[in-house]
DRENSEDO-230674 format. One line per 4 residues: number of its first residue (from 1); their letters; for each residue z, y, x of C-alpha. Coordinates in steps of 0.5 Angstrom, whole numbers, plus 2048, in hexadecimal, padded with zeros to 3 digits. Example, Ala and Ser with C-alpha at 12.3 -4.5 7.8 and 13.67 -1.06 7.14 Angstrom:
BEGIN
1 = AS = 810,7F7,819  80E,7FE,81B
***
This chain:
BEGIN
1 = XXXX = 881,82E,83F  87A,82D,83E  877,833,83A  870,830,839
5 = XXXX = 86F,82F,831  86D,828,831  873,826,82E  872,82B,828
9 = XXXX = 86E,826,823  873,821,824  879,825,823  875,827,81C
13 = XXXX = 874,820,81B  87B,81F,81C  87D,824,817  879,821,812
17 = XXXX = 87B,81A,813  883,81D,812  881,821,80C  87E,81A,809
21 = XXXX = 883,816,80B  888,81A,808  884,81B,801  884,813,801
25 = XXXX = 88C,812,802  88E,818,7FD  889,817,7F7  88D,81C,7F4
29 = XXXX = 88B,822,7F9  88A,829,7F6  883,82A,7F5  880,830,7F9
33 = XXXX = 87D,835,7F4  877,839,7F6  879,840,7F2  873,844,7F0
37 = XXXX = 875,84B,7F2  871,851,7EF  86E,855,7F5  86D,85C,7F2
41 = XXXX = 874,85D,7EF  875,864,7EC  87C,865,7F0  87C,868,7F7
45 = XXXX = 882,865,7F9  883,85E,7FC  88A,85B,7FC  889,855,801
49 = XXXX = 886,853,807  886,84E,80D  883,852,812  88A,854,815
53 = XXXX = 88E,84D,814  888,848,813  88B,846,80D  88A,849,806
57 = XXXX = 890,84E,805  892,854,801  890,85A,806  897,85D,804
61 = XXXX = 89A,857,808  896,859,80E  89A,85D,813  894,860,816
65 = XXXX = 88E,865,813  888,862,810  883,866,80D  87E,862,808
69 = XXXX = 877,865,806  875,861,800  86E,85F,7FE  86E,864,7F8
73 = XXXX = 870,86A,7FD  86A,868,801  865,867,7FA  868,86E,7F8
77 = XXXX = 866,872,7FE  860,86E,800  862,86C,806  85D,86A,80B
81 = XXXX = 860,868,811  867,866,814  868,86D,816  867,86F,80F
85 = XXXX = 86C,86B,80D  871,86D,812  871,874,810  876,872,80B
89 = XXXX = 87B,870,811  880,876,814  882,876,81B  87B,873,81D
93 = XXXX = 875,877,821  86E,875,822  86B,873,829  863,874,829
97 = XXXX = 863,86D,82C  85E,86E,831  859,86E,82B  85A,866,82A
101 = XXXX = 860,864,827  866,866,822  86B,869,826  872,86D,824
105 = XXXX = 878,86F,827  87E,86D,823  885,871,825  882,874,82B
109 = XXXX = 880,86D,82E  879,86A,82E  877,865,82A  871,863,82D
113 = XXXX = 872,85B,82D  877,85B,827  872,859,822  873,853,81D
117 = XXXX = 870,84F,818  875,84B,813  87A,84B,818  875,848,81E
121 = XXXX = 873,84D,824  86D,850,823  86C,854,829  865,854,82B
125 = XXXX = 862,85B,82B  85E,85D,825  85D,861,81F  860,85C,819
129 = XXXX = 85D,85C,812  861,85D,80C  85D,858,807  862,852,808
133 = XXXX = 868,856,808  86D,856,803  872,85B,806  874,85E,80D
137 = XXXX = 87B,85E,80F  87E,862,815  884,85F,818  888,865,81C
141 = XXXX = 88B,863,823  88B,85D,827  88A,857,824  889,852,82A
145 = XXXX = 88F,84E,827  88A,84B,822  883,84D,825  884,84C,82D
149 = XXXX = 881,851,832  87F,859,830  881,85D,82A  885,862,82D
153 = XXXX = 885,867,828  883,862,822  87D,85E,820  877,85E,81B
157 = XXXX = 877,857,816  871,856,812  872,852,80C  86C,84E,80A
161 = XXXX = 869,84C,803  86B,845,801  868,841,7FC  86A,842,7F4
165 = XXXX = 86B,83D,7EF  867,841,7EA  85F,842,7EA  85D,849,7EE
169 = XXXX = 856,84C,7EE  856,853,7F1  851,858,7F4  852,85F,7F7
173 = XXXX = 84E,864,7FA  850,86B,7FE  84C,871,7FF  84D,877,803
177 = XXXX = 84B,87E,804  84B,87D,80B  846,877,80B  84B,871,809
181 = XXXX = 848,86B,806  84C,865,805  84C,85F,800  852,85A,7FF
185 = XXXX = 853,853,7FB  859,84F,7FA  857,848,7F7  85C,843,7F5
189 = XXXX = 85C,83C,7F1  861,836,7F0  861,82F,7EE  862,82D,7E7
193 = XXXX = 869,82A,7E9  86A,830,7EE  86B,82C,7F4  866,82F,7F8
197 = XXXX = 865,837,7F8  85F,83A,7FB  85E,842,7FD  858,845,800
201 = XXXX = 859,84D,802  853,851,806  851,858,808  84A,85B,80A
205 = XXXX = 84A,862,80D  844,866,80F  847,86D,810  846,874,814
209 = XXXX = 84C,879,814  84D,880,816  84D,87F,81E  846,880,821
213 = XXXX = 842,87A,821  847,876,81E  846,86F,81B  84A,869,819
217 = XXXX = 847,862,817  84C,85D,815  84C,856,812  852,852,810
221 = XXXX = 853,84C,80D  85A,848,80C  85A,841,808  860,83E,806
225 = XXXX = 863,838,802  86A,835,800  86B,82E,7FF  871,82A,7FC
229 = XXXX = 872,824,800  878,822,7FC  87D,825,7F8  881,828,7FE
233 = XXXX = 87B,829,803  875,82E,803  870,82F,808  86C,836,808
237 = XXXX = 866,837,80D  863,83E,80E  85D,840,812  85B,847,814
241 = XXXX = 855,84A,817  854,851,819  84E,855,81C  84F,85C,81E
245 = XXXX = 84A,861,821  84B,868,822  84A,86E,826  84E,86E,82C
249 = XXXX = 851,875,82A  858,878,82E  858,87F,82B  858,885,82F
253 = XXXX = 85A,887,836  860,88C,838  85F,893,83A  865,897,83C
257 = XXXX = 86A,893,839  867,892,832  861,88E,830  85B,892,831
261 = XXXX = 859,896,82B  852,894,829  850,892,822  853,88C,81F
265 = XXXX = 84D,887,81F  84C,889,827  84B,882,82B  84B,882,832
269 = XXXX = 847,87B,833  840,879,833  83A,87B,82F  838,874,82E
273 = XXXX = 83F,872,82D  83D,86C,828  83A,869,82E  83F,86B,834
277 = XXXX = 845,86E,831  848,868,82C  84E,864,82B  84C,85D,828
281 = XXXX = 852,858,827  851,851,824  857,84E,822  858,847,81F
285 = XXXX = 85F,843,81D  861,83D,819  868,83C,817  86C,835,814
289 = XXXX = 872,836,810  877,831,80E  87D,832,80A  881,82C,808
293 = XXXX = 888,82C,804  88C,827,806  891,829,801  893,830,7FD
297 = XXXX = 897,832,804  892,82F,809  88B,831,80A  886,831,810
301 = XXXX = 881,836,811  87C,834,816  876,839,818  870,837,81D
305 = XXXX = 86B,83D,81F  865,83D,824  861,843,825  85B,845,829
309 = XXXX = 859,84C,82B  853,84F,82E  852,857,830  84C,85A,832
313 = XXXX = 84E,861,834  849,866,836  84C,86D,837  84C,874,83A
317 = XXXX = 852,877,83D  854,87E,83F  854,880,846  855,887,84A
321 = XXXX = 855,88D,846  853,893,84A  855,89A,847  852,8A1,848
325 = XXXX = 84D,8A5,843  84A,89F,841  84F,899,841  84C,892,842
329 = XXXX = 84E,88B,842  84B,885,845  84A,87E,842  84B,877,844
333 = XXXX = 849,871,842  84C,86A,841  84B,863,83F  851,85F,83D
337 = XXXX = 851,857,83B  857,854,838  857,84C,836  85D,84A,833
341 = XXXX = 860,844,830  867,841,82E  86B,83C,82A  872,83D,827
345 = XXXX = 876,838,824  87D,83A,820  881,835,81D  887,838,819
349 = XXXX = 88D,834,815  890,838,810  897,836,80E  89C,838,808
353 = XXXX = 8A3,836,809  8AA,838,807  8B0,837,80C  8B6,838,809
357 = XXXX = 8B6,83F,805  8B0,841,809  8A8,840,807  8A3,840,80D
361 = XXXX = 89C,840,80D  89A,83D,814  893,83D,817  891,839,81D
365 = XXXX = 88B,83A,820  886,838,826  880,83B,828  87B,839,82D
369 = XXXX = 875,83C,82F  86F,83E,834  86A,843,835  864,844,83A
373 = XXXX = 862,84B,83B  85C,84D,83F  859,854,841  854,857,845
377 = XXXX = 853,85E,846  84D,862,849  84D,86A,849  849,86F,84C
381 = XXXX = 84B,877,84D  847,87D,84C  841,87A,848  841,881,844
385 = XXXX = 843,888,844  844,88C,83D  846,893,83B  84D,892,839
389 = XXXX = 84C,896,833  845,894,831  844,88D,834  83C,88B,833
393 = XXXX = 83C,884,833  838,880,838  835,879,837  839,874,83C
397 = XXXX = 836,86E,840  839,867,840  83E,867,845  83C,862,84A
401 = XXXX = 83F,85B,84B  83F,85D,853  844,862,852  84B,85F,855
405 = XXXX = 850,85D,850  856,861,850  85A,85C,84C  858,854,84C
409 = XXXX = 85E,850,84A  860,849,847  867,849,844  86B,844,840
413 = XXXX = 871,845,83D  875,83F,83A  87B,840,836  881,83B,833
417 = XXXX = 886,83F,82F  88C,83C,82C  890,840,827  896,83F,822
421 = XXXX = 898,844,81C  89E,844,817  89E,849,811  8A6,848,80F
425 = XXXX = 8A9,84A,809  8B0,84B,80B  8B2,84E,804  8AE,851,7FE
429 = XXXX = 8AE,857,802  8AD,856,809  8A7,852,80C  8A6,851,814
433 = XXXX = 89F,850,817  8A0,84D,81E  89A,84A,822  898,848,829
437 = XXXX = 891,846,82C  890,843,833  889,844,836  886,840,83C
441 = XXXX = 87F,844,83D  87A,842,843  875,846,845  86F,845,84A
445 = XXXX = 86A,84A,84C  864,849,850  861,850,853  85A,84F,855
449 = XXXX = 859,856,858  85A,858,85F  861,85A,85E  863,853,85C
453 = XXXX = 869,854,858  86B,84D,856  871,84C,852  876,846,850
457 = XXXX = 87C,848,84D  881,844,848  886,848,844  88C,845,840
461 = XXXX = 88F,84A,83C  894,84A,836  893,84F,830  899,850,82C
465 = XXXX = 89A,853,825  8A1,855,821  8A1,859,81B  8A6,85A,815
469 = XXXX = 8A5,85C,80E  8AA,85F,809  8A9,85F,802  8AE,862,7FE
473 = XXXX = 8AA,862,7F7  8A3,85E,7F5  8A0,865,7F7  8A2,867,7FE
477 = XXXX = 8A2,864,804  8A4,867,80B  8A2,863,811  8A3,864,819
481 = XXXX = 89F,860,81E  89E,85F,825  898,85B,828  894,85A,82F
485 = XXXX = 88D,859,830  889,857,837  882,859,839  87F,855,83F
489 = XXXX = 87A,857,844  875,852,840  873,857,83B  873,85D,840
493 = XXXX = 86D,860,843  870,863,849  870,85D,84E  872,85F,855
497 = XXXX = 874,85B,85B  87B,859,859  87A,858,852  87C,851,852
501 = XXXX = 883,853,855  885,858,84F  889,857,84A  886,858,843
505 = XXXX = 888,85E,83F  88E,85E,83A  88E,862,834  895,863,830
509 = XXXX = 896,865,829  89C,868,826  89B,86A,81F  8A0,86B,819
513 = XXXX = 89D,86D,812  89E,86C,80A  899,869,805  89A,86B,7FE
517 = XXXX = 897,868,7F8  896,86F,7F4  894,86B,7EE  891,864,7EC
521 = XXXX = 88A,866,7EF  88C,86B,7F4  88F,86B,7FB  891,870,801
525 = XXXX = 893,86E,808  896,873,80D  897,871,814  899,874,81B
529 = XXXX = 897,870,821  898,871,829  893,86D,82D  892,86C,834
533 = XXXX = 88D,869,839  88F,867,840  88B,864,846  885,868,844
537 = XXXX = 880,867,84A  87E,86D,84E  87B,86E,855  87F,86E,85B
541 = XXXX = 87E,875,85E  87E,872,865  878,86D,863  874,86E,85D
545 = XXXX = 872,866,85E  879,864,85C  87D,865,855  885,867,854
549 = XXXX = 888,865,84E  88C,86C,84D  889,86F,847  88D,870,841
553 = XXXX = 88B,873,83A  88F,874,834  88E,876,82D  893,878,828
557 = XXXX = 892,87A,821  893,87A,819  88E,877,814  88E,877,80D
561 = XXXX = 889,873,808  889,872,801  884,86E,7FD  884,86C,7F5
565 = XXXX = 884,870,7EF  887,877,7EE  887,877,7E7  883,873,7E1
569 = XXXX = 87C,874,7E3  87D,877,7EA  87C,873,7F0  87D,875,7F7
573 = XXXX = 87D,873,7FF  880,878,804  884,879,80A  886,87D,80F
577 = XXXX = 888,87C,817  88B,881,81C  88B,87E,823  88D,881,82A
581 = XXXX = 889,87C,82F  88B,87E,837  889,87B,83D  890,87A,840
585 = XXXX = 88E,877,847  887,877,84B  886,878,853  87E,87A,851
589 = XXXX = 87B,881,851  876,883,84C  86F,886,84E  872,88D,84E
593 = XXXX = 877,88B,853  87D,88B,84F  882,885,84D  881,881,847
597 = XXXX = 889,880,846  88B,885,841  884,885,83D  883,883,836
601 = XXXX = 880,87C,835  879,87C,833  877,87C,82B  87E,87D,829
605 = XXXX = 87E,883,824  885,886,823  883,886,81B  87F,881,817
609 = XXXX = 87E,881,810  87A,87D,80A  87A,87D,803  876,87A,7FD
613 = XXXX = 877,87B,7F6  874,878,7F0  874,87A,7E9  872,875,7E4
617 = XXXX = 86F,879,7DE  86E,876,7D7  86A,871,7D6  867,86E,7DD
621 = XXXX = 866,874,7E1  86A,877,7E6  86A,87D,7EB  86D,87D,7F2
625 = XXXX = 86F,882,7F8  871,881,7FF  872,884,806  873,882,80D
629 = XXXX = 876,886,812  878,886,81A  87B,88B,81E  878,88C,825
633 = XXXX = 877,886,82A  875,885,831  86F,881,833  872,87E,839
637 = XXXX = 879,87E,83C  877,883,841  878,888,83B  872,88C,83E
641 = XXXX = 86E,88B,837  870,88D,830  86E,88B,82A  870,890,825
645 = XXXX = 874,88F,81F  870,88E,818  871,88C,811  86B,88A,80C
649 = XXXX = 86B,889,805  868,883,801  866,883,7F9  865,87D,7F5
653 = XXXX = 863,87A,7EE  861,874,7EB  860,86F,7E5  863,869,7E5
657 = XXXX = 860,865,7DF  860,85D,7DD  85A,85C,7E1  858,862,7E5
661 = XXXX = 85C,866,7EA  859,86D,7EC  85C,871,7F2  85B,878,7F4
665 = XXXX = 85E,87B,7FA  85D,882,7FE  860,882,805  862,888,809
669 = XXXX = 861,88C,803  861,893,806  85C,890,80C  861,892,811
673 = XXXX = 85F,891,819  864,88C,81C  865,887,821  868,880,81E
677 = XXXX = 868,87C,825  868,87C,82D  868,877,832  870,877,834
681 = XXXX = 86E,876,83B  869,87B,83D  867,882,83A  85F,882,839
685 = XXXX = 85F,87E,833  861,881,82D  85E,87F,826  85D,885,821
689 = XXXX = 860,883,81A  85B,882,814  859,888,810  858,889,809
693 = XXXX = 856,882,806  855,87F,7FF  855,877,7FE  853,874,7F8
697 = XXXX = 854,86C,7F7  853,868,7F1  856,861,7F0  854,85C,7EA
701 = XX = 857,856,7E8  853,851,7E5
***
């Protein structure tokens, strides 16, 4: 099979011609209507989603956990980042992401590459912006059956804002007590016949923060247009541009099993951080989405997305810590360049059909893709030595290009996936969701360093899913499911001499739960799950240049989440998770000479809790309060550094007028000192949480 995407334009043209032909042959074809959905609804509950099934179905029909954070919650909390949004999701902990990207651990498994936008892979490593986001959805558990490789613990899907039929002209500004300064706009218009809809969103930010020398300069722009080609066919075109430059800050090192006890703002980097310790990301993408209804029961959905990502990362790293009367820490200096581009084509046909007494919602899918990833990494150790408790930063020079690269490689990944899914209503009470996907994934790696660890491998994998839902009443759904995902070496940062011979890791999830509609505007989900990942690479004790596929990790737990209306005038989003994550098999030893086997998985707290409650007062005013808590976590799987448990409180208040919204939030009301994230693979990169911070935003609709 030729995986070059040269045939993609022809496939899109074929889809368009089929749509046009069908329209010509059946003039009575039902008309596709672009519905005007209000973005900032009052309710915190979201009843329908496409993330779990790729078709729009009620969440109560999905035998898997899906957490949704809608736009109204993002607005009420003054969310400025994806991490802010994901504070509303239980069973999830945060990684520092090398100070360059959004990264989370879901149910004890890293989701470093499990970012999606409108259901299409978006795994470049950068910080996302929320100015063009309608809502954030987190699918828990393996999802390779629809999305291909990855998603061991789950995935994060951002649903973007689309053009609306009604005019829109809105501008907003956010300022904060820690130097946050951000402006946003959202503009929409439509032709007189509503056959052409347009929208433009954007943001500009120039902020400082609570960390010493921190800065963030960001510009985001996202134009889109939806065009009714025929009564049954629409085409949506979207583009996205993001420039993000910020301090390369990875927190504080570890000392005697805990993050070093220094003031929250202490930064271990360069005095001239804006020139020698920064992360700059430039991301561009373009998407074309074609929707055609052959009939009310047969619909085509085709998406073609291309992206380009460039990273210029200059940063410092933690070296040796020398103990004594005055402990010191050495600092290294690194320059990493990444250049990446990719294209994806998804063709999906959704069909509804009655066979006998059963109703079937069928999905047939074909995904083709190619990614080209290039990286150059140069490092130099011991460029500075600081007092561990009182670092006095120094200016660092430019890292010379003459430094021999420790990494210099070119990677190409070709993807072809074929999948089918059936959501069957056997009776009014019983539904079954079954699906399977076959992936043919090729990877070529050209290693240009002296190690010359070139790689050529092909993975052919099957990803199944099976689930059942029992709904004895309209308000109760009891479910059970089993599914499996795979993760090839293609997305791993560990390459050894025999990496091209190892099988992908496999993650199996068994889950049972109940979904309750407590009222017309509130729902609760409770789930028990058992997830096991096998074939994890570990170093061969006899030869560390080789890997053994003998690692196994397991997470068992309970999750409960609520969203919607507690009572008239009271809205809430809340969740709790109890997890036990364990490394069950490993041949490797920690730096302390102890086995990894039996350790608790990194960034897997036993308990996580989140809540946000909003009370609407008489008139247009409201007040709100919330909390986020995690029990202690280990910074890495060697269990040598512990991040203490924490709990922080938030307060909010606002005015929601006809043309003006004003939102005030106070984060970390008690000004607690805590650590919100760590590396997950190393101990010396622990990020303090935000101290007490006041944010004020105002939004005006013209």
